[in-house]
Structures are given as structure tokens and as C-alpha cells.
PDBQT receptor file of N, H, CA, C and O in Angstrom, charges set to zero:
ATOM      1  N   MET A   1     149.881  -4.522 182.695  1.00  0.00    +0.000 N 
ATOM      2  CA  MET A   1     149.885  -5.220 181.431  1.00  0.00    +0.000 C 
ATOM      3  C   MET A   1     148.732  -6.217 181.462  1.00  0.00    +0.000 C 
ATOM      4  O   MET A   1     148.557  -6.959 182.429  1.00  0.00    +0.000 OA
ATOM      5  N   ALA A   2     147.961  -6.220 180.398  1.00  0.00    +0.000 N 
ATOM      6  H   ALA A   2     148.104  -5.618 179.612  1.00  0.00    +0.000 HD
ATOM      7  CA  ALA A   2     146.744  -7.039 180.359  1.00  0.00    +0.000 C 
ATOM      8  C   ALA A   2     147.051  -8.533 180.425  1.00  0.00    +0.000 C 
ATOM      9  O   ALA A   2     146.297  -9.292 181.034  1.00  0.00    +0.000 OA
ATOM     10  N   ALA A   3     148.157  -8.964 179.803  1.00  0.00    +0.000 N 
ATOM     11  H   ALA A   3     148.769  -8.347 179.309  1.00  0.00    +0.000 HD
ATOM     12  CA  ALA A   3     148.480 -10.392 179.773  1.00  0.00    +0.000 C 
ATOM     13  C   ALA A   3     148.780 -10.930 181.168  1.00  0.00    +0.000 C 
ATOM     14  O   ALA A   3     148.424 -12.066 181.480  1.00  0.00    +0.000 OA
ATOM     15  N   THR A   4     149.422 -10.139 181.998  1.00  0.00    +0.000 N 
ATOM     16  H   THR A   4     149.712  -9.216 181.744  1.00  0.00    +0.000 HD
ATOM     17  CA  THR A   4     149.720 -10.592 183.354  1.00  0.00    +0.000 C 
ATOM     18  C   THR A   4     148.566 -10.313 184.309  1.00  0.00    +0.000 C 
ATOM     19  O   THR A   4     148.563 -10.797 185.441  1.00  0.00    +0.000 OA
ATOM     20  N   GLY A   5     147.580  -9.528 183.851  1.00  0.00    +0.000 N 
ATOM     21  H   GLY A   5     147.583  -9.135 182.932  1.00  0.00    +0.000 HD
ATOM     22  CA  GLY A   5     146.446  -9.201 184.686  1.00  0.00    +0.000 C 
ATOM     23  C   GLY A   5     145.305 -10.194 184.575  1.00  0.00    +0.000 C 
ATOM     24  O   GLY A   5     144.254  -9.985 185.181  1.00  0.00    +0.000 OA
ATOM     25  N   GLY A   6     145.482 -11.277 183.812  1.00  0.00    +0.000 N 
ATOM     26  H   GLY A   6     146.336 -11.447 183.319  1.00  0.00    +0.000 HD
ATOM     27  CA  GLY A   6     144.461 -12.304 183.720  1.00  0.00    +0.000 C 
ATOM     28  C   GLY A   6     143.703 -12.331 182.412  1.00  0.00    +0.000 C 
ATOM     29  O   GLY A   6     142.828 -13.178 182.236  1.00  0.00    +0.000 OA
ATOM     30  N   ASN A   7     144.011 -11.422 181.474  1.00  0.00    +0.000 N 
ATOM     31  H   ASN A   7     144.722 -10.734 181.617  1.00  0.00    +0.000 HD
ATOM     32  CA  ASN A   7     143.345 -11.408 180.180  1.00  0.00    +0.000 C 
ATOM     33  C   ASN A   7     143.931 -12.538 179.329  1.00  0.00    +0.000 C 
ATOM     34  O   ASN A   7     145.061 -12.435 178.853  1.00  0.00    +0.000 OA
ATOM     35  N   ILE A   8     143.160 -13.619 179.138  1.00  0.00    +0.000 N 
ATOM     36  H   ILE A   8     142.242 -13.703 179.525  1.00  0.00    +0.000 HD
ATOM     37  CA  ILE A   8     143.643 -14.816 178.443  1.00  0.00    +0.000 C 
ATOM     38  C   ILE A   8     143.991 -14.517 176.989  1.00  0.00    +0.000 C 
ATOM     39  O   ILE A   8     145.007 -14.995 176.485  1.00  0.00    +0.000 OA
ATOM     40  N   VAL A   9     143.159 -13.734 176.313  1.00  0.00    +0.000 N 
ATOM     41  H   VAL A   9     142.333 -13.346 176.722  1.00  0.00    +0.000 HD
ATOM     42  CA  VAL A   9     143.413 -13.410 174.904  1.00  0.00    +0.000 C 
ATOM     43  C   VAL A   9     144.721 -12.639 174.770  1.00  0.00    +0.000 C 
ATOM     44  O   VAL A   9     145.507 -12.909 173.861  1.00  0.00    +0.000 OA
ATOM     45  N   ALA A  10     144.962 -11.691 175.659  1.00  0.00    +0.000 N 
ATOM     46  H   ALA A  10     144.324 -11.472 176.397  1.00  0.00    +0.000 HD
ATOM     47  CA  ALA A  10     146.205 -10.924 175.628  1.00  0.00    +0.000 C 
ATOM     48  C   ALA A  10     147.403 -11.819 175.919  1.00  0.00    +0.000 C 
ATOM     49  O   ALA A  10     148.458 -11.657 175.304  1.00  0.00    +0.000 OA
ATOM     50  N   ALA A  11     147.258 -12.753 176.840  1.00  0.00    +0.000 N 
ATOM     51  H   ALA A  11     146.401 -12.885 177.339  1.00  0.00    +0.000 HD
ATOM     52  CA  ALA A  11     148.346 -13.672 177.166  1.00  0.00    +0.000 C 
ATOM     53  C   ALA A  11     148.670 -14.573 175.982  1.00  0.00    +0.000 C 
ATOM     54  O   ALA A  11     149.841 -14.805 175.684  1.00  0.00    +0.000 OA
ATOM     55  N   MET A  12     147.644 -15.083 175.304  1.00  0.00    +0.000 N 
ATOM     56  H   MET A  12     146.693 -14.894 175.547  1.00  0.00    +0.000 HD
ATOM     57  CA  MET A  12     147.872 -15.930 174.130  1.00  0.00    +0.000 C 
ATOM     58  C   MET A  12     148.546 -15.127 173.018  1.00  0.00    +0.000 C 
ATOM     59  O   MET A  12     149.459 -15.631 172.364  1.00  0.00    +0.000 OA
ATOM     60  N   PHE A  13     148.112 -13.894 172.795  1.00  0.00    +0.000 N 
ATOM     61  H   PHE A  13     147.370 -13.485 173.326  1.00  0.00    +0.000 HD
ATOM     62  CA  PHE A  13     148.726 -13.036 171.786  1.00  0.00    +0.000 C 
ATOM     63  C   PHE A  13     150.191 -12.799 172.108  1.00  0.00    +0.000 C 
ATOM     64  O   PHE A  13     151.041 -12.883 171.221  1.00  0.00    +0.000 OA
ATOM     65  N   LEU A  14     150.497 -12.504 173.365  1.00  0.00    +0.000 N 
ATOM     66  H   LEU A  14     149.807 -12.436 174.085  1.00  0.00    +0.000 HD
ATOM     67  CA  LEU A  14     151.869 -12.257 173.782  1.00  0.00    +0.000 C 
ATOM     68  C   LEU A  14     152.747 -13.483 173.538  1.00  0.00    +0.000 C 
ATOM     69  O   LEU A  14     153.850 -13.358 173.006  1.00  0.00    +0.000 OA
ATOM     70  N   LEU A  15     152.266 -14.662 173.921  1.00  0.00    +0.000 N 
ATOM     71  H   LEU A  15     151.370 -14.763 174.353  1.00  0.00    +0.000 HD
ATOM     72  CA  LEU A  15     153.045 -15.880 173.710  1.00  0.00    +0.000 C 
ATOM     73  C   LEU A  15     153.274 -16.150 172.226  1.00  0.00    +0.000 C 
ATOM     74  O   LEU A  15     154.376 -16.524 171.824  1.00  0.00    +0.000 OA
ATOM     75  N   LYS A  16     152.227 -15.961 171.407  1.00  0.00    +0.000 N 
ATOM     76  H   LYS A  16     151.332 -15.657 171.734  1.00  0.00    +0.000 HD
ATOM     77  CA  LYS A  16     152.364 -16.204 169.971  1.00  0.00    +0.000 C 
ATOM     78  C   LYS A  16     153.364 -15.246 169.336  1.00  0.00    +0.000 C 
ATOM     79  O   LYS A  16     154.177 -15.662 168.510  1.00  0.00    +0.000 OA
ATOM     80  N   THR A  17     153.315 -13.983 169.705  1.00  0.00    +0.000 N 
ATOM     81  H   THR A  17     152.654 -13.646 170.375  1.00  0.00    +0.000 HD
ATOM     82  CA  THR A  17     154.220 -13.025 169.089  1.00  0.00    +0.000 C 
ATOM     83  C   THR A  17     155.649 -13.205 169.578  1.00  0.00    +0.000 C 
ATOM     84  O   THR A  17     156.591 -13.022 168.807  1.00  0.00    +0.000 OA
ATOM     85  N   ARG A  18     155.822 -13.555 170.824  1.00  0.00    +0.000 N 
ATOM     86  H   ARG A  18     155.057 -13.704 171.450  1.00  0.00    +0.000 HD
ATOM     87  CA  ARG A  18     157.185 -13.755 171.348  1.00  0.00    +0.000 C 
ATOM     88  C   ARG A  18     157.871 -14.986 170.756  1.00  0.00    +0.000 C 
ATOM     89  O   ARG A  18     159.099 -15.032 170.686  1.00  0.00    +0.000 OA
ATOM     90  N   HIS A  19     157.093 -15.981 170.330  1.00  0.00    +0.000 N 
ATOM     91  H   HIS A  19     156.095 -15.944 170.387  1.00  0.00    +0.000 HD
ATOM     92  CA  HIS A  19     157.664 -17.218 169.828  1.00  0.00    +0.000 C 
ATOM     93  C   HIS A  19     157.514 -17.370 168.314  1.00  0.00    +0.000 C 
ATOM     94  O   HIS A  19     157.765 -18.450 167.780  1.00  0.00    +0.000 OA
ATOM     95  N   GLY A  20     157.111 -16.308 167.615  1.00  0.00    +0.000 N 
ATOM     96  H   GLY A  20     156.908 -15.430 168.048  1.00  0.00    +0.000 HD
ATOM     97  CA  GLY A  20     157.081 -16.308 166.162  1.00  0.00    +0.000 C 
ATOM     98  C   GLY A  20     155.988 -17.157 165.546  1.00  0.00    +0.000 C 
ATOM     99  O   GLY A  20     156.132 -17.596 164.405  1.00  0.00    +0.000 OA
ATOM    100  N   TYR A  21     154.917 -17.401 166.249  1.00  0.00    +0.000 N 
ATOM    101  H   TYR A  21     154.800 -17.044 167.176  1.00  0.00    +0.000 HD
ATOM    102  CA  TYR A  21     153.826 -18.215 165.722  1.00  0.00    +0.000 C 
ATOM    103  C   TYR A  21     153.034 -17.413 164.703  1.00  0.00    +0.000 C 
ATOM    104  O   TYR A  21     152.714 -16.248 164.936  1.00  0.00    +0.000 OA
ATOM    105  N   ARG A  22     152.717 -18.039 163.570  1.00  0.00    +0.000 N 
ATOM    106  H   ARG A  22     152.977 -18.986 163.381  1.00  0.00    +0.000 HD
ATOM    107  CA  ARG A  22     151.886 -17.394 162.552  1.00  0.00    +0.000 C 
ATOM    108  C   ARG A  22     150.660 -18.248 162.314  1.00  0.00    +0.000 C 
ATOM    109  O   ARG A  22     150.784 -19.432 162.002  1.00  0.00    +0.000 OA
ATOM    110  N   GLU A  23     149.493 -17.678 162.455  1.00  0.00    +0.000 N 
ATOM    111  H   GLU A  23     149.392 -16.716 162.709  1.00  0.00    +0.000 HD
ATOM    112  CA  GLU A  23     148.231 -18.403 162.279  1.00  0.00    +0.000 C 
ATOM    113  C   GLU A  23     148.096 -18.912 160.857  1.00  0.00    +0.000 C 
ATOM    114  O   GLU A  23     148.286 -18.152 159.907  1.00  0.00    +0.000 OA
ATOM    115  N   GLY A  24     147.769 -20.191 160.696  1.00  0.00    +0.000 N 
ATOM    116  H   GLY A  24     147.614 -20.808 161.468  1.00  0.00    +0.000 HD
ATOM    117  CA  GLY A  24     147.432 -20.755 159.399  1.00  0.00    +0.000 C 
ATOM    118  C   GLY A  24     148.592 -21.041 158.476  1.00  0.00    +0.000 C 
ATOM    119  O   GLY A  24     148.454 -21.892 157.597  1.00  0.00    +0.000 OA
ATOM    120  N   ASP A  25     149.724 -20.384 158.620  1.00  0.00    +0.000 N 
ATOM    121  H   ASP A  25     149.836 -19.693 159.334  1.00  0.00    +0.000 HD
ATOM    122  CA  ASP A  25     150.844 -20.579 157.693  1.00  0.00    +0.000 C 
ATOM    123  C   ASP A  25     151.942 -21.393 158.382  1.00  0.00    +0.000 C 
ATOM    124  O   ASP A  25     152.924 -20.835 158.870  1.00  0.00    +0.000 OA
ATOM    125  N   GLN A  26     151.770 -22.680 158.415  1.00  0.00    +0.000 N 
ATOM    126  H   GLN A  26     150.971 -23.133 158.019  1.00  0.00    +0.000 HD
ATOM    127  CA  GLN A  26     152.747 -23.561 159.038  1.00  0.00    +0.000 C 
ATOM    128  C   GLN A  26     153.487 -24.388 157.990  1.00  0.00    +0.000 C 
ATOM    129  O   GLN A  26     154.101 -25.399 158.331  1.00  0.00    +0.000 OA
ATOM    130  N   SER A  27     153.439 -23.978 156.723  1.00  0.00    +0.000 N 
ATOM    131  H   SER A  27     152.940 -23.156 156.447  1.00  0.00    +0.000 HD
ATOM    132  CA  SER A  27     154.035 -24.765 155.644  1.00  0.00    +0.000 C 
ATOM    133  C   SER A  27     155.559 -24.774 155.671  1.00  0.00    +0.000 C 
ATOM    134  O   SER A  27     156.173 -25.703 155.146  1.00  0.00    +0.000 OA
ATOM    135  N   ASP A  28     156.179 -23.769 156.267  1.00  0.00    +0.000 N 
ATOM    136  H   ASP A  28     155.680 -23.015 156.693  1.00  0.00    +0.000 HD
ATOM    137  CA  ASP A  28     157.642 -23.686 156.229  1.00  0.00    +0.000 C 
ATOM    138  C   ASP A  28     158.322 -24.361 157.416  1.00  0.00    +0.000 C 
ATOM    139  O   ASP A  28     159.536 -24.232 157.571  1.00  0.00    +0.000 OA
ATOM    140  N   THR A  29     157.581 -25.072 158.254  1.00  0.00    +0.000 N 
ATOM    141  H   THR A  29     156.595 -25.177 158.128  1.00  0.00    +0.000 HD
ATOM    142  CA  THR A  29     158.207 -25.699 159.421  1.00  0.00    +0.000 C 
ATOM    143  C   THR A  29     159.177 -26.805 159.022  1.00  0.00    +0.000 C 
ATOM    144  O   THR A  29     160.147 -27.051 159.739  1.00  0.00    +0.000 OA
ATOM    145  N   ALA A  30     158.940 -27.481 157.896  1.00  0.00    +0.000 N 
ATOM    146  H   ALA A  30     158.152 -27.281 157.313  1.00  0.00    +0.000 HD
ATOM    147  CA  ALA A  30     159.829 -28.546 157.461  1.00  0.00    +0.000 C 
ATOM    148  C   ALA A  30     161.108 -28.000 156.843  1.00  0.00    +0.000 C 
ATOM    149  O   ALA A  30     162.080 -28.741 156.701  1.00  0.00    +0.000 OA
ATOM    150  N   ASN A  31     161.133 -26.714 156.468  1.00  0.00    +0.000 N 
ATOM    151  H   ASN A  31     160.343 -26.112 156.584  1.00  0.00    +0.000 HD
ATOM    152  CA  ASN A  31     162.285 -26.132 155.786  1.00  0.00    +0.000 C 
ATOM    153  C   ASN A  31     163.204 -25.342 156.708  1.00  0.00    +0.000 C 
ATOM    154  O   ASN A  31     164.129 -24.685 156.231  1.00  0.00    +0.000 OA
ATOM    155  N   LYS A  32     162.977 -25.387 157.985  1.00  0.00    +0.000 N 
ATOM    156  H   LYS A  32     162.225 -25.921 158.373  1.00  0.00    +0.000 HD
ATOM    157  CA  LYS A  32     163.814 -24.639 158.916  1.00  0.00    +0.000 C 
ATOM    158  C   LYS A  32     165.136 -25.372 159.151  1.00  0.00    +0.000 C 
ATOM    159  O   LYS A  32     165.179 -26.600 159.236  1.00  0.00    +0.000 OA
ATOM    160  N   VAL A  33     166.186 -24.606 159.252  1.00  0.00    +0.000 N 
ATOM    161  H   VAL A  33     166.150 -23.609 159.183  1.00  0.00    +0.000 HD
ATOM    162  CA  VAL A  33     167.513 -25.156 159.506  1.00  0.00    +0.000 C 
ATOM    163  C   VAL A  33     167.804 -25.047 160.998  1.00  0.00    +0.000 C 
ATOM    164  O   VAL A  33     167.533 -24.020 161.621  1.00  0.00    +0.000 OA
ATOM    165  N   SER A  34     168.350 -26.102 161.554  1.00  0.00    +0.000 N 
ATOM    166  H   SER A  34     168.570 -26.936 161.047  1.00  0.00    +0.000 HD
ATOM    167  CA  SER A  34     168.704 -26.102 162.966  1.00  0.00    +0.000 C 
ATOM    168  C   SER A  34     170.225 -26.223 163.079  1.00  0.00    +0.000 C 
ATOM    169  O   SER A  34     170.819 -27.149 162.528  1.00  0.00    +0.000 OA
ATOM    170  N   ILE A  35     170.841 -25.298 163.783  1.00  0.00    +0.000 N 
ATOM    171  H   ILE A  35     170.358 -24.546 164.231  1.00  0.00    +0.000 HD
ATOM    172  CA  ILE A  35     172.291 -25.304 163.971  1.00  0.00    +0.000 C 
ATOM    173  C   ILE A  35     172.572 -25.383 165.465  1.00  0.00    +0.000 C 
ATOM    174  O   ILE A  35     172.016 -24.615 166.250  1.00  0.00    +0.000 OA
ATOM    175  N   THR A  36     173.433 -26.310 165.851  1.00  0.00    +0.000 N 
ATOM    176  H   THR A  36     173.884 -26.934 165.213  1.00  0.00    +0.000 HD
ATOM    177  CA  THR A  36     173.796 -26.469 167.251  1.00  0.00    +0.000 C 
ATOM    178  C   THR A  36     175.278 -26.138 167.420  1.00  0.00    +0.000 C 
ATOM    179  O   THR A  36     176.132 -26.729 166.760  1.00  0.00    +0.000 OA
ATOM    180  N   PHE A  37     175.570 -25.206 168.296  1.00  0.00    +0.000 N 
ATOM    181  H   PHE A  37     174.876 -24.726 168.833  1.00  0.00    +0.000 HD
ATOM    182  CA  PHE A  37     176.950 -24.851 168.607  1.00  0.00    +0.000 C 
ATOM    183  C   PHE A  37     177.319 -25.504 169.923  1.00  0.00    +0.000 C 
ATOM    184  O   PHE A  37     176.593 -25.386 170.910  1.00  0.00    +0.000 OA
ATOM    185  N   GLN A  38     178.441 -26.187 169.936  1.00  0.00    +0.000 N 
ATOM    186  H   GLN A  38     179.032 -26.283 169.134  1.00  0.00    +0.000 HD
ATOM    187  CA  GLN A  38     178.937 -26.772 171.178  1.00  0.00    +0.000 C 
ATOM    188  C   GLN A  38     180.178 -25.998 171.590  1.00  0.00    +0.000 C 
ATOM    189  O   GLN A  38     181.233 -26.100 170.965  1.00  0.00    +0.000 OA
ATOM    190  N   MET A  39     180.032 -25.235 172.637  1.00  0.00    +0.000 N 
ATOM    191  H   MET A  39     179.174 -25.152 173.146  1.00  0.00    +0.000 HD
ATOM    192  CA  MET A  39     181.118 -24.397 173.124  1.00  0.00    +0.000 C 
ATOM    193  C   MET A  39     181.874 -25.145 174.226  1.00  0.00    +0.000 C 
ATOM    194  O   MET A  39     181.265 -25.835 175.043  1.00  0.00    +0.000 OA
ATOM    195  N   PRO A  40     183.196 -25.006 174.243  1.00  0.00    +0.000 N 
ATOM    196  CA  PRO A  40     183.947 -25.658 175.312  1.00  0.00    +0.000 C 
ATOM    197  C   PRO A  40     183.678 -24.970 176.648  1.00  0.00    +0.000 C 
ATOM    198  O   PRO A  40     183.267 -23.810 176.693  1.00  0.00    +0.000 OA
ATOM    199  N   GLY A  41     183.912 -25.685 177.703  1.00  0.00    +0.000 N 
ATOM    200  H   GLY A  41     184.245 -26.627 177.666  1.00  0.00    +0.000 HD
ATOM    201  CA  GLY A  41     183.735 -25.116 179.030  1.00  0.00    +0.000 C 
ATOM    202  C   GLY A  41     184.791 -24.061 179.312  1.00  0.00    +0.000 C 
ATOM    203  O   GLY A  41     185.817 -24.008 178.634  1.00  0.00    +0.000 OA
ATOM    204  N   ALA A  42     184.551 -23.239 180.288  1.00  0.00    +0.000 N 
ATOM    205  H   ALA A  42     183.717 -23.281 180.839  1.00  0.00    +0.000 HD
ATOM    206  CA  ALA A  42     185.485 -22.176 180.649  1.00  0.00    +0.000 C 
ATOM    207  C   ALA A  42     186.750 -22.767 181.257  1.00  0.00    +0.000 C 
ATOM    208  O   ALA A  42     186.703 -23.759 181.984  1.00  0.00    +0.000 OA
ATOM    209  N   LEU A  43     187.880 -22.142 180.947  1.00  0.00    +0.000 N 
ATOM    210  H   LEU A  43     187.918 -21.336 180.356  1.00  0.00    +0.000 HD
ATOM    211  CA  LEU A  43     189.154 -22.560 181.523  1.00  0.00    +0.000 C 
ATOM    212  C   LEU A  43     189.297 -21.977 182.919  1.00  0.00    +0.000 C 
ATOM    213  O   LEU A  43     188.757 -20.908 183.202  1.00  0.00    +0.000 OA
ATOM    214  N   PRO A  44     190.012 -22.660 183.785  1.00  0.00    +0.000 N 
ATOM    215  CA  PRO A  44     190.357 -22.035 185.070  1.00  0.00    +0.000 C 
ATOM    216  C   PRO A  44     191.226 -20.805 184.806  1.00  0.00    +0.000 C 
ATOM    217  O   PRO A  44     191.924 -20.754 183.793  1.00  0.00    +0.000 OA
ATOM    218  N   MET A  45     191.194 -19.826 185.691  1.00  0.00    +0.000 N 
ATOM    219  H   MET A  45     190.627 -19.869 186.514  1.00  0.00    +0.000 HD
ATOM    220  CA  MET A  45     191.873 -18.552 185.473  1.00  0.00    +0.000 C 
ATOM    221  C   MET A  45     193.358 -18.712 185.180  1.00  0.00    +0.000 C 
ATOM    222  O   MET A  45     193.884 -18.009 184.318  1.00  0.00    +0.000 OA
ATOM    223  N   ASP A  46     194.051 -19.616 185.871  1.00  0.00    +0.000 N 
ATOM    224  H   ASP A  46     193.623 -20.187 186.571  1.00  0.00    +0.000 HD
ATOM    225  CA  ASP A  46     195.489 -19.779 185.634  1.00  0.00    +0.000 C 
ATOM    226  C   ASP A  46     195.772 -20.320 184.236  1.00  0.00    +0.000 C 
ATOM    227  O   ASP A  46     196.732 -19.886 183.600  1.00  0.00    +0.000 OA
ATOM    228  N   GLN A  47     194.972 -21.246 183.747  1.00  0.00    +0.000 N 
ATOM    229  H   GLN A  47     194.192 -21.599 184.264  1.00  0.00    +0.000 HD
ATOM    230  CA  GLN A  47     195.157 -21.768 182.392  1.00  0.00    +0.000 C 
ATOM    231  C   GLN A  47     194.824 -20.703 181.346  1.00  0.00    +0.000 C 
ATOM    232  O   GLN A  47     195.515 -20.589 180.334  1.00  0.00    +0.000 OA
ATOM    233  N   PHE A  48     193.773 -19.928 181.587  1.00  0.00    +0.000 N 
ATOM    234  H   PHE A  48     193.211 -20.020 182.409  1.00  0.00    +0.000 HD
ATOM    235  CA  PHE A  48     193.413 -18.859 180.663  1.00  0.00    +0.000 C 
ATOM    236  C   PHE A  48     194.518 -17.814 180.582  1.00  0.00    +0.000 C 
ATOM    237  O   PHE A  48     194.880 -17.370 179.492  1.00  0.00    +0.000 OA
ATOM    238  N   THR A  49     195.055 -17.419 181.739  1.00  0.00    +0.000 N 
ATOM    239  H   THR A  49     194.762 -17.780 182.625  1.00  0.00    +0.000 HD
ATOM    240  CA  THR A  49     196.123 -16.429 181.774  1.00  0.00    +0.000 C 
ATOM    241  C   THR A  49     197.348 -16.937 181.023  1.00  0.00    +0.000 C 
ATOM    242  O   THR A  49     197.960 -16.185 180.264  1.00  0.00    +0.000 OA
ATOM    243  N   ALA A  50     197.714 -18.198 181.222  1.00  0.00    +0.000 N 
ATOM    244  H   ALA A  50     197.217 -18.809 181.839  1.00  0.00    +0.000 HD
ATOM    245  CA  ALA A  50     198.856 -18.775 180.513  1.00  0.00    +0.000 C 
ATOM    246  C   ALA A  50     198.602 -18.781 179.007  1.00  0.00    +0.000 C 
ATOM    247  O   ALA A  50     199.516 -18.509 178.228  1.00  0.00    +0.000 OA
ATOM    248  N   HIS A  51     197.394 -19.081 178.595  1.00  0.00    +0.000 N 
ATOM    249  H   HIS A  51     196.652 -19.302 179.228  1.00  0.00    +0.000 HD
ATOM    250  CA  HIS A  51     197.051 -19.094 177.171  1.00  0.00    +0.000 C 
ATOM    251  C   HIS A  51     197.161 -17.695 176.569  1.00  0.00    +0.000 C 
ATOM    252  O   HIS A  51     197.688 -17.533 175.468  1.00  0.00    +0.000 OA
ATOM    253  N   VAL A  52     196.672 -16.699 177.278  1.00  0.00    +0.000 N 
ATOM    254  H   VAL A  52     196.244 -16.831 178.172  1.00  0.00    +0.000 HD
ATOM    255  CA  VAL A  52     196.741 -15.317 176.785  1.00  0.00    +0.000 C 
ATOM    256  C   VAL A  52     198.193 -14.872 176.666  1.00  0.00    +0.000 C 
ATOM    257  O   VAL A  52     198.564 -14.236 175.679  1.00  0.00    +0.000 OA
ATOM    258  N   ILE A  53     199.012 -15.194 177.647  1.00  0.00    +0.000 N 
ATOM    259  H   ILE A  53     198.710 -15.711 178.448  1.00  0.00    +0.000 HD
ATOM    260  CA  ILE A  53     200.430 -14.816 177.611  1.00  0.00    +0.000 C 
ATOM    261  C   ILE A  53     201.124 -15.475 176.427  1.00  0.00    +0.000 C 
ATOM    262  O   ILE A  53     201.898 -14.821 175.727  1.00  0.00    +0.000 OA
ATOM    263  N   GLU A  54     200.863 -16.751 176.191  1.00  0.00    +0.000 N 
ATOM    264  H   GLU A  54     200.234 -17.282 176.759  1.00  0.00    +0.000 HD
ATOM    265  CA  GLU A  54     201.470 -17.457 175.059  1.00  0.00    +0.000 C 
ATOM    266  C   GLU A  54     201.009 -16.874 173.722  1.00  0.00    +0.000 C 
ATOM    267  O   GLU A  54     201.795 -16.761 172.782  1.00  0.00    +0.000 OA
ATOM    268  N   THR A  55     199.739 -16.510 173.648  1.00  0.00    +0.000 N 
ATOM    269  H   THR A  55     199.101 -16.602 174.411  1.00  0.00    +0.000 HD
ATOM    270  CA  THR A  55     199.200 -15.950 172.408  1.00  0.00    +0.000 C 
ATOM    271  C   THR A  55     199.814 -14.587 172.122  1.00  0.00    +0.000 C 
ATOM    272  O   THR A  55     200.115 -14.273 170.971  1.00  0.00    +0.000 OA
ATOM    273  N   ARG A  56     200.001 -13.782 173.149  1.00  0.00    +0.000 N 
ATOM    274  H   ARG A  56     199.756 -14.037 174.085  1.00  0.00    +0.000 HD
ATOM    275  CA  ARG A  56     200.566 -12.438 172.964  1.00  0.00    +0.000 C 
ATOM    276  C   ARG A  56     202.037 -12.482 172.560  1.00  0.00    +0.000 C 
ATOM    277  O   ARG A  56     202.521 -11.542 171.931  1.00  0.00    +0.000 OA
ATOM    278  N   LYS A  57     202.747 -13.530 172.898  1.00  0.00    +0.000 N 
ATOM    279  H   LYS A  57     202.353 -14.294 173.409  1.00  0.00    +0.000 HD
ATOM    280  CA  LYS A  57     204.167 -13.620 172.541  1.00  0.00    +0.000 C 
ATOM    281  C   LYS A  57     204.347 -13.628 171.025  1.00  0.00    +0.000 C 
ATOM    282  O   LYS A  57     205.358 -13.143 170.518  1.00  0.00    +0.000 OA
ATOM    283  N   GLY A  58     203.378 -14.173 170.305  1.00  0.00    +0.000 N 
ATOM    284  H   GLY A  58     202.557 -14.566 170.717  1.00  0.00    +0.000 HD
ATOM    285  CA  GLY A  58     203.491 -14.262 168.852  1.00  0.00    +0.000 C 
ATOM    286  C   GLY A  58     202.941 -13.056 168.107  1.00  0.00    +0.000 C 
ATOM    287  O   GLY A  58     202.994 -13.026 166.878  1.00  0.00    +0.000 OA
ATOM    288  N   ILE A  59     202.410 -12.055 168.817  1.00  0.00    +0.000 N 
ATOM    289  H   ILE A  59     202.367 -12.079 169.816  1.00  0.00    +0.000 HD
ATOM    290  CA  ILE A  59     201.824 -10.881 168.168  1.00  0.00    +0.000 C 
ATOM    291  C   ILE A  59     202.849  -9.747 168.174  1.00  0.00    +0.000 C 
ATOM    292  O   ILE A  59     203.406  -9.401 169.215  1.00  0.00    +0.000 OA
ATOM    293  N   SER A  60     203.088  -9.177 166.988  1.00  0.00    +0.000 N 
ATOM    294  H   SER A  60     202.635  -9.459 166.142  1.00  0.00    +0.000 HD
ATOM    295  CA  SER A  60     204.009  -8.051 166.869  1.00  0.00    +0.000 C 
ATOM    296  C   SER A  60     203.204  -6.768 166.842  1.00  0.00    +0.000 C 
ATOM    297  O   SER A  60     202.241  -6.648 166.085  1.00  0.00    +0.000 OA
ATOM    298  N   HIS A  61     203.600  -5.801 167.674  1.00  0.00    +0.000 N 
ATOM    299  H   HIS A  61     204.382  -5.899 168.289  1.00  0.00    +0.000 HD
ATOM    300  CA  HIS A  61     202.914  -4.514 167.716  1.00  0.00    +0.000 C 
ATOM    301  C   HIS A  61     203.658  -3.440 166.945  1.00  0.00    +0.000 C 
ATOM    302  O   HIS A  61     203.288  -2.267 167.004  1.00  0.00    +0.000 OA
ATOM    303  N   ASP A  62     204.714  -3.827 166.215  1.00  0.00    +0.000 N 
ATOM    304  H   ASP A  62     205.015  -4.779 166.167  1.00  0.00    +0.000 HD
ATOM    305  CA  ASP A  62     205.484  -2.862 165.428  1.00  0.00    +0.000 C 
ATOM    306  C   ASP A  62     204.753  -2.540 164.138  1.00  0.00    +0.000 C 
ATOM    307  O   ASP A  62     204.198  -3.432 163.496  1.00  0.00    +0.000 OA
ATOM    308  N   ALA A  63     204.750  -1.247 163.748  1.00  0.00    +0.000 N 
ATOM    309  H   ALA A  63     205.201  -0.522 164.270  1.00  0.00    +0.000 HD
ATOM    310  CA  ALA A  63     204.132  -0.831 162.486  1.00  0.00    +0.000 C 
ATOM    311  C   ALA A  63     205.073  -1.160 161.333  1.00  0.00    +0.000 C 
ATOM    312  O   ALA A  63     206.288  -0.986 161.433  1.00  0.00    +0.000 OA
ATOM    313  N   ASP A  64     204.494  -1.634 160.250  1.00  0.00    +0.000 N 
ATOM    314  H   ASP A  64     203.508  -1.775 160.169  1.00  0.00    +0.000 HD
ATOM    315  CA  ASP A  64     205.334  -1.963 159.075  1.00  0.00    +0.000 C 
ATOM    316  C   ASP A  64     205.609  -0.746 158.229  1.00  0.00    +0.000 C 
ATOM    317  O   ASP A  64     206.294  -0.844 157.211  1.00  0.00    +0.000 OA
TER     318      ASP A  64
């Protein structure tokens, strides 16, 4: 691959395309929406198993 072989122009092209850079058209940078998701940490296996068991108790598998 030319970009990893030392070709600077190819490396710059690769970086620009991978990161969505568009030459000359930077007018929409102020209109971008940023959303941050905060996910809870993973539960220990015993707590997760207890949660799954409790959740399944309320689910009915009978056809109506």
C-alpha cells in the first residue's frame, strides 16, 4: 500500500478520506450534532444472572 510505503500524498489522502474531510467546504462544521451516550458498567456475572432470572419470571411463553 502506497500510504504505508512512504508516499506522503497517498497517506494524506487516506487520512482525509477515512475521517470525512472535504476540501474547501467547511461551512457545515457549526451545524453538526454531537450525541454522547453514557453506558453503565458491566454487572458482575452473579448479578447479571439474577437479573435475567427475574426478568424471565415475568415473561409468558404461552400463545394467545
